[in-house]
N, C-alpha and C positions, 0 to 999 in steps of 0.2 A: 512134842508140840505140833509137828507137821501133820500127824495123824488126826489131830483134833480140828483141823481146818478143812472146810468143804473145798473140794477141787475147783468148783466154780468160782468161789471167792478168791482162791489163790491165783486163778487165771485172770481175774479182773485186776488183781494187784500188779501183775507183771507189766502191762503197758503204762500204768501210772508211775511205777518205779522207773521205767525206761525214760519217760518224759522228764522225771525229776533229775535223773543222772545226766540227761542231755543238757538240761539247764545248768548243772554244775560244770560240765565241760565247756559250755559256751562262754561262761563268765570266769572260768578257771577258779572255781570255788571248791573248798573242802567240804565234806559231808559233816555239817555242824548245825547247831541250833540257829545260828545267824543265817546260814544258807537256807534253811527251811523257812524262816520268816520271810526272806527275800522272795522265795518261790511262791509262798502263799500270797504275798503282796502283789506279785505279778499276776496271779490268778484273779485277785480282786480287781486289778486294773482291766481285766478282760470282762468285767461286769458279771462275773459269776455270783450267784447268791451265796449267802453265808453257809447254808446247809450243804451246797455242792462242794464248797471249799473244805468244810469239815470232813466230808466223805472221802475226798482225795487224800487228806492227811491220814485218815484211818487206814487207807490202803497202803500208804507208805509205812505207817507204823506196823501194819501186819507183816510186811516184809522184814522189818527190823526184829520183830518177835520171832519170826521163823529162823532168823540168824542168831537168836539169843541175845539181842541188844534191847536196851530200854526204849520204849516208844517216845517219839518226840513230843507228843501232847502233854507229857509230864514235865517237860522242861519249863522253868519259870518264864523265860523270854517268849516261848511259843504261847504259853497261857495268857501272858499280857497282851500279845498281839490278837489272840482270838477274842478276848474281852473287848478290846478296842474295835475290832471288826464288827461285832454285833451291836455295840452301843452306838456306833456311828451310823448304823442303818436300822433305826427303830421300827421302820415301816417300809414296805415295798410299794410298788405301783398299784397293787390290788387294794381296793377299798374295803371297808367293813361290810359284813354280810347284810347289815341293816343300816338304814339311812338315818342321819341325825335329824332331830326336830329343832330347828332354829326358833328364836323367840317369836318371830312373826308367824311361823307355822303353828306354834302352840296357840297363839291368839286366834288364828283361823279355826282351830279345833274347839276352842272355848266358845267362839261365836256359834259354831255348829251345835254345841251343847245347849245353847239358849234358844235355838230355833224351835218353835212349837211343834209338837208331834203331829203325825197325820190325823189322829183322832181329835187332837186339840184344834187343828185347822177346820176339820169338819164341824166340830161343835160351835166354834165361833161363827162360821158362815151360816150354820143352821139357826143360831139364835138371832142373827141379824135379819135373816129372811122371815123367821117366825114373827119377830116383833115389828119389822118394817112392812112386810107384805101380808101378814096374818095367815101364813101357810101352816097347815097342820103337820105333824110328824110324818104321817103316812104320805102326804103330798110331797114332802121333802124327799122321802126315800124313793119316790117314783119319778122325781124331776129329772128330765133329760136335757142334755146340752142343746138339743134342737129347739128346746123351749126357752133358751136363755140367749140374750144378746148382751155382750159386755163391751161397752164403749170406754172412752177416756174419762168421761165425767159422770157416767151413770150406767146402771145395769137394768135391763128390762126383762121381766119374767112373764111368760104367757102360761096361764093356767086354764086348762080346758076341763069343763065339768059337763056331765050329762045326767039328767034325772029322768028315769023312766023312759018313755018313748018320745020324749020331747027332743028338740034339736040340741046339739052340742053348743055350749056357750063358752067363749074364751074371754078371759079377763086379763088385761096387761097391767102388771105392777111395775112401777118405776122407783128405783132407789138411787139417790144421788151420792156421789163420792164425798168422803169427808177426809180431805187431805191433811196429813200431819197428825192423824189420830190412829189409835190401834183398832178402832171399830169401823173402818171404812168398808162398806159392803162390796165395792168394786174390787179392792185389793183382796178381800177375803175370798170372793168367788174365784179370782184368778189363781189363788194358791191351791185350789182343788184340781186344776187341770192335770198336773203331773202325777196324781195319786193313783192312776191306773183304774179309774172307775168305768172305763169304756164309755158307753152312751149315757150312763147315769152320772149326774153331777156329784152325788154323794156315794157313788158306787165303790166297790172294792173288788179287785181282781176281775173287773168286767161284769160284776154281778150287782144286783140291787142290795143296798145296805140293809142290815137287820133293823127292823122298825123298833123293836124293844131296846136294843143297844143304843140306837140313836136317841130314843126318848130319855134314857138314863144320862146320856152325854149332855143333853140340853138342860139338865137340872143342875149341872156343876156351877158353883158360884164364879169360878175363874177358869174358863175352858182352856185358855192358852197358858196357864201357869205351868212351869216346868215340872216334870216328873221327878221323883226322888233320885233316880239314877243320874238325871241331868244336873241336879244341884250338886250331888256328890262328885261327879266327874269334872265339873268346872273347877272345884276346889282341889281335887286330886291332881289334875294336870298342872295347874299353876304352882302348887306346892311341890309336887314331884320334880318339876323343872327347876324352880328357883332354889330348892334345897339340894338339888343334884342327888336325889334319893336313889339308892340301889334297890333292887327288887326286894331283898330280905328286909331292908330298913323300912320300906313302905308297908310290908306285911305286918310287922310287929309294932308299928307306931301306935301310941295310945293318945287319947284325947288330952290327958294332962301333960303330954310331951310338947304340946303346942301352946305357946303363951303370947299374950299381947305385949308389944313393945311400943314406946312412944314414937318410934320411927319405922315401925313395921311389925315383925313377929320374930320370935326366937323358938327354935326347935331343939329339944334334947333327944338326940338320936342314939339309940342303943348301939354300942360298939365304937362310937366316935369319942375321941379324947377331949373335944371341945364343943361348945354350943355352936349351933348354926343359925346365923342371923339372916333374915330375909327383909330387905328394905321395902317400904311401901311403893307401889307402882304409881307413876304419874297419872295414869288413866284409871279411875276407880273400877271400870269394867273389867280390868285385868289385874286388879289388886288381890294378891293371895289371901290377905287377912279378910277382906270383904267377902270373898267366896267362901272362906272357912267359916265365917260368922253365920252366913246363910245356912250352911250345912249343919252347924251346931244348933241353930234354931229349929231346923227340921227334926233333928234327933231329940230335941227337947219335947217337941209335939208328940213324938212317938214313944216317949218314955225311955229313950236309949241314951240320954245324956248322963255320963258317969266318968269321973276322972280316970278310972282304970279301964273304961270301955275302949273298944277298938276305934281308932281314928276313922277308918274307912271300912265299910261293911258291904257285902253283896246286896244287890237290890234288883228286883224285877218290877218294872213299872213304878207303882207307888208303895210296894212292899219292901221293907228293909229287914234283913236277917241279921241277928246278933251273933256274928261270927266273922273271923278275919277273911280278907280277900286272899285268894291263892295266886301264885305266879301266872297261871293261865288266865285268870280273871283280869289281872293287871294288863297283860299283853293284849287281851281281847278288847279292853276299854280303849287302849291307844289305837289299835288297829281299826276298830269300828269308827271312831271319831275322825281318824285320818281319812277313811273312805268317805264319810259323810261330808267332810270339808272339801273333798275333791282333790286331795293331795296325791301326788304320784310317789312311787317308791315303796319300800317295805319298812314298816314302823312297828316297834314293840316298846315295852316299857323302858328298856335301856336307851332307846332313841332320845328320851327326854334328857337323861344324864349326859349323853354324848352331845346333844344339841346345845345344852347349856355351856359346856366347855368350849365347843366350837364357836358359839356366839361370843363368848368372852375373848377368845383368841382373835376373832374378827374385829372386836372392839379394842384390840391392843391392850388388854389387861395384862398385868404382870404375871409371869408364869407361877411364881411362888404364891400369889394370891389365889389363882385358880386352883392350884394343888391344895392349898389350905381349905378352901371352901368345899372342894369335892372330897375331902378326907383322903388325899393321896399321900403315900409315904415317901414318894420321890417325884422328881420332875420328869421322869422318863415318859409317863403317860401323857403329860401335857405336851412334851416334844412330839409325841406321835400324832396328837391331834393338830398341832401346828403344821406338821408336814402334810397331813391329809387335807387340811383347810387350804394350804397353798396349792396342792394338786388340783383340788376341785374348782377353786376360783369363785368369783362373785356370781357367776351364772347359775350356780347350784341352787340358790334360794329362789331365783326367778323361775327355775325349772320346776321346783316343787309347787309353786303357786300357779303354774301353767301360763306364765306370762310370755 
């Protein structure tokens, strides 16, 4: 046996064995399983991590093997102590690699999903200026911020034209604000400021916007209507959070797995032994079934509504592809909307599941109820989240919102 042990490891064992023997002499103990447990308990009292304590026991056991004795880790009393050591410390001071998404953070992401796209904002502003000021598409594409004055109650647009060798003629168009409506020209013009058009009102990346593309955008019946991926993602985020979906569960979910209930919705999730019930949200804007119903309506329009069809599919703009989302796609959806909502921290798909359990812990839900809803086989994971939630404190949510 000695020839099979590396000299370096045997050298490491000597000082640990010496410390153990000094402990025995100090308390006048015999070399026994009880003494080993007391020694390990003393190490635990010095705030050593469980892995470090186990490594020290391995060095002591190495010395016993070299002397032809049975290692202490096989003793029933020592085994019981080690199990208790690790179960009493389910989580250390180090937090998860990714941050949880609490309920209010998910709502902020859903709000971001419903914000009109950049092209949608350009189309709405273009339609209002075309109809209200009679501007042509070419005039809109050339319009500069120096020609526009935006006040509190109105917007003024100066259009300069020149025909032949005659003098330039400037006409000022005034459009009044329409407060409380979705077609307020003042609000619509203001939303174009952050889009990076440079000197051009309808510009993009500091350049003049393409006239042909702008012309097509102005023919849309509902310019600010959400894109397919926005409708999908609102439903995906709300259901993923409320059902505490794992990544693989979200990937294989089928349309027939989601059913209406008189008080919400019920999901039949592959691999789970029981149905998952999601109650209706008090605010219809964040109700999972309402968001799901909108997504189903869009699938119906595209001819993709089918019981065995995928619940959530990849989408680029208005195009929906009849195939399942991959893990990278789910992570990207959460990451992108987290950025769009202005949340700090690192978020992926599992942040929804973690956030749901943390929100339940924060609301003092019973541990067994959380475990049952999240399809956990034991309460150990819930205890881990309870410990982390206590470590983070209430300031964590405010920090995510930038308050």
